[in-house]
N, CA, C and O of each residue as an XYZ file, in Angstrom:
728
protein
N     -26.521     24.917    -11.800
C     -26.484     24.991    -13.251
C     -25.305     25.835    -13.751
O     -24.796     25.591    -14.845
N     -24.876     26.803    -12.982
C     -23.794     27.688    -13.402
C     -22.554     27.582    -12.519
O     -21.710     28.478    -12.534
N     -22.434     26.520    -11.765
C     -21.287     26.395    -10.858
C     -19.965     26.383    -11.621
O     -18.968     26.918    -11.138
N     -19.949     25.778    -12.803
C     -18.715     25.762    -13.593
C     -18.318     27.165    -14.041
O     -17.131     27.479    -14.129
N     -19.305     28.003    -14.324
C     -19.037     29.390    -14.730
C     -18.398     30.139    -13.567
O     -17.417     30.862    -13.746
N     -18.953     29.962    -12.392
C     -18.410     30.633    -11.208
C     -16.983     30.179    -10.917
O     -16.133     30.989    -10.549
N     -16.727     28.899    -11.082
C     -15.368     28.378    -10.864
C     -14.403     28.988    -11.874
O     -13.315     29.435    -11.512
N     -14.804     29.004    -13.128
C     -13.947     29.582    -14.175
C     -13.714     31.071    -13.935
O     -12.612     31.572    -14.159
N     -14.745     31.775    -13.481
C     -14.628     33.211    -13.181
C     -13.573     33.422    -12.092
O     -12.679     34.257    -12.227
N     -13.698     32.655    -11.022
C     -12.782     32.805     -9.880
C     -11.346     32.438    -10.249
O     -10.399     32.981     -9.680
N     -11.188     31.531    -11.187
C      -9.849     31.158    -11.651
C      -9.261     32.187    -12.615
O      -8.068     32.153    -12.919
N     -10.101     33.094    -13.089
C      -9.643     34.088    -14.047
C      -9.582     33.572    -15.471
O      -8.859     34.121    -16.303
N     -10.340     32.516    -15.761
C     -10.354     31.973    -17.117
C     -10.912     32.991    -18.108
O     -11.801     33.777    -17.780
N     -10.382     32.961    -19.301
C     -10.860     33.839    -20.372
C     -12.227     33.381    -20.860
O     -13.099     34.211    -21.117
N     -12.426     32.080    -20.990
C     -13.714     31.513    -21.391
C     -14.431     30.985    -20.161
O     -13.840     30.286    -19.338
N     -15.705     31.323    -20.041
C     -16.469     30.942    -18.856
C     -17.429     29.780    -19.115
O     -18.078     29.287    -18.192
N     -17.516     29.347    -20.373
C     -18.379     28.226    -20.753
C     -17.550     27.257    -21.582
O     -16.522     27.631    -22.147
N     -18.006     26.006    -21.651
C     -17.319     24.999    -22.457
C     -18.353     24.007    -22.980
O     -19.545     24.113    -22.691
N     -17.868     23.046    -23.754
C     -18.735     21.970    -24.246
C     -19.351     21.178    -23.093
O     -20.386     20.533    -23.262
N     -18.726     21.228    -21.947
C     -19.206     20.467    -20.792
C     -20.085     21.268    -19.835
O     -20.556     20.727    -18.835
N     -20.311     22.539    -20.123
C     -21.136     23.362    -19.228
C     -22.541     22.781    -19.130
O     -23.203     22.578    -20.148
N     -22.999     22.514    -17.912
C     -24.339     21.927    -17.742
C     -25.448     22.743    -18.410
O     -26.396     22.168    -18.946
N     -25.344     24.051    -18.386
C     -26.401     24.883    -18.955
C     -26.485     24.774    -20.474
O     -27.501     25.151    -21.059
N     -25.441     24.269    -21.123
C     -25.427     24.160    -22.585
C     -25.797     22.773    -23.102
O     -25.890     22.578    -24.314
N     -26.007     21.821    -22.225
C     -26.205     20.452    -22.675
C     -27.457     20.258    -23.528
O     -27.425     19.499    -24.497
N     -28.547     20.922    -23.191
C     -29.759     20.814    -24.016
C     -29.529     21.381    -25.412
O     -29.941     20.779    -26.404
N     -28.878     22.522    -25.492
C     -28.567     23.125    -26.785
C     -27.620     22.234    -27.581
O     -27.836     22.004    -28.771
N     -26.587     21.739    -26.940
C     -25.613     20.887    -27.629
C     -26.274     19.622    -28.153
O     -25.992     19.193    -29.273
N     -27.135     19.031    -27.369
C     -27.838     17.826    -27.816
C     -28.686     18.131    -29.052
O     -28.701     17.346    -30.000
N     -29.379     19.249    -29.048
C     -30.181     19.642    -30.205
C     -29.279     19.940    -31.413
O     -29.636     19.615    -32.545
N     -28.131     20.547    -31.178
C     -27.193     20.843    -32.265
C     -26.681     19.555    -32.905
O     -26.516     19.492    -34.124
N     -26.434     18.554    -32.114
C     -25.912     17.274    -32.632
C     -26.879     16.612    -33.620
O     -26.458     15.816    -34.459
N     -28.139     16.929    -33.525
C     -29.153     16.318    -34.384
C     -29.317     17.045    -35.716
O     -30.090     16.608    -36.568
N     -28.602     18.143    -35.901
C     -28.801     18.977    -37.082
C     -27.799     18.668    -38.179
O     -26.695     18.191    -37.915
N     -28.195     18.943    -39.403
C     -27.236     18.860    -40.492
C     -26.448     20.173    -40.567
O     -26.790     21.161    -39.916
N     -25.419     20.157    -41.353
C     -24.508     21.299    -41.460
C     -25.248     22.559    -41.910
O     -25.008     23.640    -41.373
N     -26.136     22.429    -42.881
C     -26.860     23.593    -43.397
C     -27.710     24.255    -42.312
O     -27.757     25.483    -42.231
N     -28.372     23.468    -41.492
C     -29.186     24.031    -40.401
C     -28.298     24.827    -39.461
O     -28.655     25.931    -39.050
N     -27.138     24.269    -39.118
C     -26.237     24.980    -38.204
C     -25.692     26.260    -38.826
O     -25.487     27.250    -38.124
N     -25.458     26.249    -40.127
C     -25.014     27.473    -40.810
C     -26.101     28.539    -40.724
O     -25.830     29.675    -40.336
N     -27.310     28.180    -41.081
C     -28.409     29.157    -41.038
C     -28.633     29.657    -39.615
O     -28.844     30.850    -39.396
N     -28.588     28.752    -38.660
C     -28.761     29.119    -37.259
C     -27.681     30.106    -36.811
O     -27.990     31.152    -36.239
N     -26.433     29.776    -37.070
C     -25.332     30.627    -36.612
C     -25.386     31.994    -37.270
O     -25.236     33.012    -36.593
N     -25.598     32.034    -38.579
C     -25.625     33.320    -39.279
C     -26.836     34.155    -38.885
O     -26.783     35.383    -38.956
N     -27.911     33.523    -38.476
C     -29.080     34.256    -37.996
C     -28.866     34.757    -36.567
O     -29.089     35.933    -36.282
N     -28.440     33.878    -35.679
C     -28.253     34.259    -34.273
C     -27.225     35.378    -34.109
O     -27.364     36.222    -33.224
N     -26.222     35.387    -34.936
C     -25.115     36.322    -34.753
C     -25.469     37.743    -35.196
O     -24.687     38.664    -34.962
N     -26.602     37.937    -35.817
C     -26.989     39.292    -36.250
C     -27.056     40.254    -35.069
O     -26.534     41.367    -35.142
N     -27.694     39.832    -33.983
C     -27.778     40.678    -32.774
C     -26.386     40.928    -32.190
O     -26.082     42.024    -31.719
N     -25.570     39.912    -32.230
C     -24.216     39.988    -31.686
C     -23.406     41.014    -32.461
O     -22.707     41.840    -31.873
N     -23.501     40.958    -33.768
C     -22.801     41.920    -34.624
C     -23.306     43.334    -34.365
O     -22.507     44.267    -34.287
N     -24.610     43.505    -34.232
C     -25.168     44.840    -33.972
C     -24.629     45.404    -32.653
O     -24.319     46.591    -32.555
N     -24.524     44.549    -31.662
C     -23.977     44.977    -30.370
C     -22.526     45.419    -30.524
O     -22.120     46.445    -29.978
N     -21.749     44.641    -31.268
C     -20.356     44.992    -31.486
C     -20.248     46.313    -32.245
O     -19.469     47.186    -31.862
N     -21.013     46.462    -33.301
C     -20.922     47.667    -34.125
C     -21.408     48.914    -33.401
O     -20.969     50.019    -33.719
N     -22.299     48.758    -32.443
C     -22.722     49.910    -31.642
C     -21.559     50.454    -30.822
O     -21.465     51.658    -30.583
N     -20.686     49.566    -30.400
C     -19.526     49.970    -29.596
C     -18.326     50.354    -30.466
O     -17.578     51.272    -30.127
N     -18.146     49.655    -31.580
C     -17.003     49.868    -32.476
C     -17.512     50.109    -33.902
O     -17.326     49.259    -34.772
N     -18.146     51.248    -34.149
C     -18.775     51.473    -35.462
C     -17.796     51.532    -36.641
O     -18.192     51.297    -37.783
N     -16.543     51.838    -36.377
C     -15.576     51.946    -37.472
C     -14.831     50.644    -37.758
O     -14.037     50.580    -38.696
N     -15.078     49.619    -36.966
C     -14.406     48.332    -37.162
C     -15.284     47.459    -38.048
O     -16.347     47.010    -37.618
N     -14.855     47.217    -39.266
C     -15.681     46.518    -40.258
C     -15.338     45.049    -40.445
O     -16.074     44.336    -41.128
N     -14.258     44.581    -39.868
C     -13.836     43.199    -40.121
C     -14.837     42.139    -39.654
O     -15.024     41.153    -40.366
N     -15.488     42.287    -38.501
C     -16.482     41.267    -38.127
C     -17.655     41.182    -39.117
O     -18.103     40.087    -39.455
N     -18.144     42.327    -39.574
C     -19.236     42.322    -40.558
C     -18.766     41.672    -41.858
O     -19.477     40.865    -42.457
N     -17.579     42.031    -42.274
C     -17.026     41.450    -43.512
C     -16.914     39.930    -43.375
O     -17.199     39.201    -44.325
N     -16.513     39.465    -42.233
C     -16.430     38.025    -41.982
C     -17.774     37.360    -42.240
O     -17.851     36.361    -42.956
N     -18.821     37.908    -41.665
C     -20.143     37.287    -41.806
C     -20.661     37.388    -43.234
O     -21.274     36.448    -43.740
N     -20.421     38.514    -43.882
C     -20.865     38.669    -45.265
C     -20.164     37.667    -46.178
O     -20.804     37.020    -47.007
N     -18.855     37.544    -46.023
C     -18.108     36.617    -46.883
C     -18.456     35.156    -46.576
O     -18.521     34.330    -47.486
N     -18.676     34.844    -45.321
C     -19.047     33.460    -44.982
C     -20.431     33.112    -45.517
O     -20.655     31.994    -45.979
N     -21.356     34.063    -45.458
C     -22.677     33.824    -46.046
C     -22.538     33.622    -47.559
O     -23.182     32.743    -48.132
N     -21.704     34.429    -48.197
C     -21.460     34.268    -49.640
C     -20.800     32.927    -49.938
O     -21.133     32.273    -50.927
N     -19.879     32.522    -49.097
C     -19.209     31.227    -49.264
C     -20.226     30.091    -49.178
O     -20.151     29.130    -49.945
N     -21.169     30.196    -48.254
C     -22.179     29.135    -48.107
C     -23.045     29.006    -49.353
O     -23.648     27.959    -49.592
N     -23.106     30.075    -50.147
C     -23.891     30.061    -51.393
C     -22.998     29.843    -52.622
O     -23.462     29.942    -53.758
N     -21.725     29.546    -52.384
C     -20.753     29.284    -53.455
C     -20.479     30.524    -54.300
O     -20.194     30.414    -55.493
N     -20.563     31.702    -53.688
C     -20.311     32.957    -54.402
C     -18.871     33.436    -54.224
O     -18.381     34.240    -55.016
N     -18.205     32.951    -53.198
C     -16.780     33.226    -52.989
C     -16.115     31.915    -52.585
O     -16.778     30.961    -52.178
N     -14.819     31.891    -52.703
C     -14.066     30.678    -52.377
C     -13.581     30.716    -50.929
O     -13.512     31.774    -50.303
N     -13.252     29.550    -50.423
C     -12.855     29.375    -49.026
C     -11.700     30.269    -48.589
O     -11.794     30.840    -47.503
N     -10.624     30.436    -49.344
C      -9.510     31.245    -48.825
C      -9.904     32.680    -48.461
O      -9.404     33.229    -47.479
N     -10.783     33.276    -49.236
C     -11.231     34.632    -48.942
C     -12.040     34.666    -47.641
O     -11.827     35.534    -46.795
N     -12.954     33.732    -47.491
C     -13.766     33.667    -46.272
C     -12.898     33.317    -45.063
O     -13.082     33.872    -43.979
N     -11.958     32.399    -45.252
C     -11.086     31.997    -44.141
C     -10.265     33.187    -43.633
O     -10.107     33.358    -42.424
N      -9.745     34.002    -44.544
C      -9.009     35.201    -44.129
C      -9.901     36.141    -43.323
O      -9.463     36.735    -42.338
N     -11.161     36.269    -43.754
C     -12.096     37.141    -43.044
C     -12.418     36.599    -41.649
O     -12.563     37.371    -40.701
N     -12.526     35.286    -41.527
C     -12.753     34.671    -40.207
C     -11.567     34.973    -39.293
O     -11.743     35.383    -38.146
N     -10.376     34.767    -39.806
C      -9.173     35.035    -39.011
C      -9.065     36.515    -38.658
O      -8.583     36.859    -37.579
N      -9.506     37.387    -39.550
C      -9.510     38.820    -39.259
C     -10.464     39.154    -38.111
O     -10.152     39.998    -37.271
N     -11.618     38.500    -38.070
C     -12.559     38.728    -36.963
C     -11.926     38.303    -35.644
O     -12.062     38.993    -34.634
N     -11.242     37.178    -35.654
C     -10.549     36.721    -34.442
C      -9.390     37.669    -34.093
O      -9.083     37.873    -32.918
N      -8.763     38.234    -35.098
C      -7.670     39.179    -34.864
C      -8.190     40.438    -34.151
O      -7.527     40.970    -33.260
N      -9.361     40.900    -34.545
C      -9.969     42.060    -33.886
C     -10.130     41.766    -32.395
O      -9.871     42.626    -31.553
N     -10.556     40.552    -32.083
C     -10.756     40.166    -30.681
C      -9.469     40.323    -29.881
O      -9.503     40.688    -28.705
N      -8.351     40.052    -30.510
C      -7.066     40.156    -29.815
C      -6.548     41.585    -29.777
O      -5.744     41.930    -28.910
N      -6.997     42.416    -30.701
C      -6.518     43.789    -30.785
C      -7.227     44.738    -29.826
O      -6.630     45.704    -29.352
N      -8.491     44.467    -29.539
C      -9.219     45.374    -28.654
C      -8.941     45.001    -27.200
O      -8.696     43.838    -26.878
N      -8.982     45.999    -26.340
C      -8.605     45.770    -24.947
C      -9.783     45.356    -24.060
O      -9.582     44.999    -22.899
N     -10.985     45.400    -24.582
C     -12.173     45.084    -23.801
C     -12.481     43.588    -23.906
O     -12.846     43.125    -24.987
N     -12.346     42.814    -22.820
C     -12.572     41.361    -22.888
C     -13.995     40.983    -23.305
O     -14.188     39.973    -23.981
N     -14.975     41.765    -22.918
C     -16.360     41.468    -23.300
C     -16.515     41.537    -24.819
O     -17.086     40.633    -25.429
N     -16.015     42.591    -25.416
C     -16.154     42.741    -26.860
C     -15.166     41.862    -27.621
O     -15.402     41.529    -28.782
N     -14.082     41.491    -26.989
C     -13.195     40.488    -27.578
C     -13.917     39.160    -27.700
O     -13.821     38.482    -28.723
N     -14.642     38.790    -26.647
C     -15.420     37.545    -26.687
C     -16.498     37.623    -27.763
O     -16.772     36.631    -28.438
N     -17.106     38.785    -27.927
C     -18.115     38.965    -28.964
C     -17.490     38.756    -30.347
O     -18.094     38.118    -31.210
N     -16.291     39.289    -30.557
C     -15.608     39.081    -31.851
C     -15.318     37.613    -32.102
O     -15.492     37.125    -33.219
N     -14.882     36.912    -31.081
C     -14.649     35.477    -31.244
C     -15.968     34.754    -31.569
O     -15.985     33.835    -32.387
N     -17.057     35.166    -30.936
C     -18.366     34.569    -31.236
C     -18.709     34.775    -32.710
O     -19.187     33.856    -33.375
N     -18.466     35.971    -33.210
C     -18.733     36.287    -34.616
C     -17.860     35.417    -35.519
O     -18.344     34.854    -36.501
N     -16.593     35.309    -35.190
C     -15.695     34.472    -35.982
C     -16.149     33.024    -36.028
O     -16.101     32.391    -37.083
N     -16.588     32.495    -34.898
C     -17.057     31.105    -34.864
C     -18.362     30.932    -35.639
O     -18.571     29.904    -36.284
N     -19.230     31.922    -35.577
C     -20.467     31.837    -36.368
C     -20.127     31.734    -37.851
O     -20.687     30.903    -38.567
N     -19.208     32.579    -38.308
C     -18.787     32.508    -39.707
C     -18.115     31.192    -40.033
O     -18.360     30.614    -41.092
N     -17.268     30.712    -39.135
C     -16.524     29.473    -39.359
C     -17.429     28.244    -39.383
O     -16.998     27.173    -39.810
N     -18.658     28.380    -38.937
C     -19.608     27.271    -39.001
C     -19.824     26.830    -40.447
O     -20.125     25.665    -40.706
N     -19.670     27.760    -41.387
C     -19.779     27.389    -42.799
C     -18.705     26.358    -43.140
O     -18.964     25.419    -43.893
N     -17.518     26.526    -42.599
C     -16.410     25.613    -42.881
C     -16.608     24.264    -42.205
O     -16.539     23.219    -42.852
N     -16.855     24.295    -40.901
C     -16.997     23.066    -40.121
C     -18.144     23.266    -39.126
O     -18.149     24.231    -38.361
N     -19.094     22.367    -39.143
C     -20.282     22.487    -38.287
C     -19.925     22.603    -36.808
O     -20.634     23.259    -36.046
N     -18.838     21.974    -36.407
C     -18.475     21.984    -34.987
C     -18.087     23.369    -34.466
O     -18.009     23.569    -33.254
N     -17.844     24.322    -35.360
C     -17.570     25.690    -34.908
C     -18.820     26.371    -34.346
O     -18.711     27.373    -33.638
N     -19.987     25.845    -34.651
C     -21.237     26.476    -34.229
C     -21.291     26.693    -32.715
O     -21.794     27.721    -32.261
N     -20.789     25.755    -31.942
C     -20.855     25.886    -30.483
C     -19.998     27.043    -29.975
O     -20.216     27.531    -28.866
N     -19.042     27.478    -30.762
C     -18.217     28.628    -30.371
C     -19.031     29.901    -30.219
O     -18.710     30.754    -29.391
N     -20.088     30.030    -31.020
C     -20.946     31.214    -30.893
C     -21.499     31.333    -29.478
O     -21.267     32.360    -28.841
N     -22.218     30.342    -28.947
C     -22.723     30.501    -27.576
C     -21.624     30.523    -26.517
O     -21.737     31.265    -25.542
N     -20.586     29.748    -26.677
C     -19.533     29.724    -25.659
C     -18.951     31.127    -25.478
O     -18.789     31.590    -24.349
N     -18.642     31.792    -26.563
C     -18.054     33.125    -26.470
C     -19.090     34.198    -26.155
O     -18.829     35.091    -25.349
N     -20.261     34.122    -26.781
C     -21.250     35.168    -26.512
C     -21.756     35.107    -25.075
O     -21.958     36.147    -24.448
N     -21.961     33.910    -24.549
C     -22.395     33.804    -23.155
C     -21.305     34.296    -22.205
O     -21.606     34.880    -21.164
N     -20.050     34.066    -22.556
C     -18.951     34.618    -21.764
C     -19.055     36.138    -21.743
O     -18.883     36.759    -20.694
N     -19.338     36.741    -22.900
C     -19.483     38.198    -22.971
C     -20.636     38.688    -22.093
O     -20.544     39.744    -21.468
N     -21.709     37.920    -22.054
C     -22.856     38.309    -21.216
C     -22.470     38.285    -19.749
O     -22.821     39.199    -19.003
N     -21.757     37.259    -19.322
C     -21.312     37.202    -17.926
C     -20.392     38.389    -17.622
O     -20.509     39.005    -16.563
N     -19.496     38.708    -18.529
C     -18.600     39.850    -18.318
C     -19.384     41.153    -18.231
O     -18.994     42.064    -17.500
N     -20.474     41.248    -18.964
C     -21.304     42.455    -18.926
C     -22.083     42.577    -17.617
O     -22.147     43.655    -17.027
N     -22.668     41.480    -17.169
C     -23.565     41.528    -16.018
C     -22.883     41.215    -14.695
O     -23.453     41.488    -13.638
N     -21.714     40.667    -14.718
C     -20.950     40.275    -13.532
C     -21.534     39.009    -12.904
O     -22.615     38.546    -13.267
N     -20.803     38.492    -11.986
C     -21.091     37.176    -11.436
C     -22.437     37.082    -10.718
O     -23.053     36.017    -10.730
N     -22.899     38.134    -10.110
C     -24.140     38.066     -9.332
C     -25.407     38.233    -10.156
O     -26.487     37.862     -9.695
N     -25.304     38.785    -11.372
C     -26.506     39.129    -12.133
C     -26.611     38.495    -13.515
O     -27.472     38.899    -14.297
N     -25.788     37.542    -13.841
C     -25.748     37.035    -15.202
C     -26.741     35.928    -15.505
O     -27.044     35.701    -16.676
N     -27.263     35.226    -14.501
C     -28.002     33.989    -14.772
C     -29.250     34.202    -15.627
O     -29.479     33.424    -16.553
N     -30.052     35.207    -15.360
C     -31.254     35.424    -16.181
C     -30.903     35.780    -17.629
O     -31.467     35.182    -18.545
N     -29.994     36.731    -17.868
C     -29.641     37.015    -19.269
C     -29.041     35.805    -19.991
O     -29.285     35.624    -21.184
N     -28.270     34.984    -19.300
C     -27.690     33.797    -19.929
C     -28.796     32.788    -20.251
O     -28.813     32.224    -21.346
N     -29.702     32.558    -19.331
C     -30.819     31.638    -19.597
C     -31.648     32.120    -20.792
O     -32.034     31.327    -21.650
N     -31.914     33.424    -20.836
C     -32.692     33.978    -21.941
C     -31.971     33.775    -23.274
O     -32.603     33.451    -24.279
N     -30.665     33.962    -23.281
C     -29.900     33.791    -24.515
C     -29.879     32.327    -24.938
O     -29.987     32.030    -26.128
N     -29.743     31.418    -23.995
C     -29.774     29.993    -24.341
C     -31.148     29.627    -24.907
O     -31.234     28.874    -25.878
N     -32.215     30.148    -24.315
C     -33.559     29.917    -24.854
C     -33.682     30.468    -26.272
O     -34.284     29.838    -27.142
N     -33.107     31.651    -26.498
C     -33.085     32.248    -27.833
C     -32.391     31.315    -28.823
O     -32.908     31.068    -29.912
N     -31.221     30.797    -28.445
C     -30.493     29.881    -29.325
C     -31.336     28.654    -29.664
O     -31.395     28.232    -30.819
N     -31.979     28.093    -28.661
C     -32.773     26.878    -28.871
C     -33.963     27.159    -29.787
O     -34.254     26.371    -30.686
N     -34.649     28.279    -29.561
C     -35.797     28.617    -30.410
C     -35.373     28.852    -31.851
O     -36.046     28.403    -32.779
N     -34.264     29.552    -32.045
C     -33.750     29.784    -33.400
C     -33.338     28.465    -34.061
O     -33.578     28.260    -35.251
N     -32.724     27.586    -33.292
C     -32.302     26.300    -33.853
C     -33.516     25.467    -34.269
O     -33.502     24.828    -35.321
N     -34.536     25.476    -33.466
C     -35.760     24.757    -33.830
C     -36.398     25.361    -35.082
O     -36.913     24.639    -35.936
N     -36.360     26.682    -35.183
C     -36.887     27.346    -36.376
C     -36.136     26.867    -37.619
O     -36.752     26.441    -38.597
N     -34.801     26.939    -37.576
C     -34.020     26.565    -38.758
C     -34.073     25.070    -39.032
O     -33.958     24.647    -40.182
N     -34.244     24.278    -38.001
C     -34.432     22.841    -38.189
C     -35.674     22.596    -39.053
O     -35.677     21.719    -39.917
N     -36.703     23.363    -38.815
C     -37.956     23.194    -39.541
C     -37.962     23.884    -40.909
O     -38.739     23.496    -41.781
N     -37.115     24.893    -41.114
C     -37.239     25.718    -42.315
C     -36.075     25.672    -43.302
O     -36.259     26.019    -44.469
N     -34.902     25.263    -42.880
C     -33.734     25.362    -43.765
C     -33.939     24.669    -45.102
O     -33.685     25.267    -46.147
N     -34.380     23.452    -45.092
C     -34.505     22.715    -46.349
C     -35.840     22.949    -47.049
O     -36.116     22.334    -48.079
N     -36.660     23.824    -46.503
C     -37.934     24.167    -47.140
C     -37.878     25.546    -47.782
O     -38.808     25.954    -48.478
N     -36.798     26.250    -47.546
C     -36.610     27.564    -48.156
C     -35.891     27.374    -49.481
O     -35.177     26.390    -49.675
N     -36.079     28.307    -50.375
C     -35.400     28.246    -51.674
C     -34.036     28.899    -51.529
O     -33.838     30.046    -51.930
N     -33.094     28.152    -50.949
C     -31.763     28.681    -50.680
C     -30.743     28.036    -51.603
O     -30.806     26.840    -51.888
N     -29.816     28.838    -52.056
C     -28.720     28.322    -52.863
C     -27.617     27.879    -51.913
O     -27.269     28.606    -50.983
N     -27.065     26.691    -52.139
C     -26.030     26.147    -51.269
C     -24.792     25.783    -52.068
O     -24.883     25.309    -53.200
N     -23.646     26.008    -51.469
C     -22.400     25.519    -52.041
C     -22.440     23.996    -52.029
O     -23.012     23.388    -51.125
N     -21.834     23.393    -53.029
C     -21.872     21.926    -53.145
C     -21.322     21.220    -51.915
O     -21.827     20.167    -51.524
N     -20.284     21.796    -51.301
C     -19.725     21.116    -50.133
C     -20.701     21.056    -48.976
O     -20.591     20.170    -48.129
N     -21.655     21.978    -48.917
C     -22.688     21.917    -47.871
C     -23.776     20.915    -48.227
O     -24.401     20.331    -47.342
N     -23.998     20.719    -49.501
C     -24.983     19.717    -49.923
C     -24.439     18.310    -49.762
O     -25.193     17.368    -49.521
N     -23.126     18.171    -49.895
C     -22.510     16.858    -49.833
C     -21.849     16.574    -48.491
O     -21.162     15.564    -48.336
N     -22.050     17.448    -47.536
C     -21.449     17.289    -46.209
C     -21.949     16.012    -45.553
O     -23.108     15.644    -45.738
N     -21.095     15.323    -44.785
C     -21.537     14.105    -44.091
C     -22.741     14.366    -43.195
O     -23.563     13.474    -42.987
N     -22.852     15.587    -42.659
C     -24.000     15.922    -41.829
C     -25.132     16.495    -42.676
O     -26.267     16.598    -42.211
N     -24.828     16.865    -43.908
C     -25.780     17.590    -44.735
C     -26.751     16.728    -45.423
O     -27.609     17.224    -46.153
């Protein structure tokens, strides 16, 4: 199930998961069945733990939090795309500025979660980068259980939002209501 991760690790790849990773296929299949709004709610919910982990290590770095706040506001039509887009790029910039690859991957995960508001296909970036961070944290011999648990977490959250997104009294930006997936 994780042979591709081990191969990528040994090659020194920066990303250890991809759209083709066998362990992600169940999640990806479930994601394909969702509308854009469900993926937005899922990504912004799942990334809360990720942000908390980042802020515990880098309490003075505010750009990832700002990214998520502005993207959530954008999804409700409270701010315009250029402001949110700059914040997304700033979160990715933090990833390149810090020297710790694990927390760099976490920043990229945060950026992709926010970018899900723009394009639903960014949603998969959250698990790809966050799972990479987990492998970097636990190392090659001990990562499988934490990765499986995180994938289960993603699936449970996605099922929750699949059932609840359109039943909650949520304000949505028009582009999310009129999205081809929406």
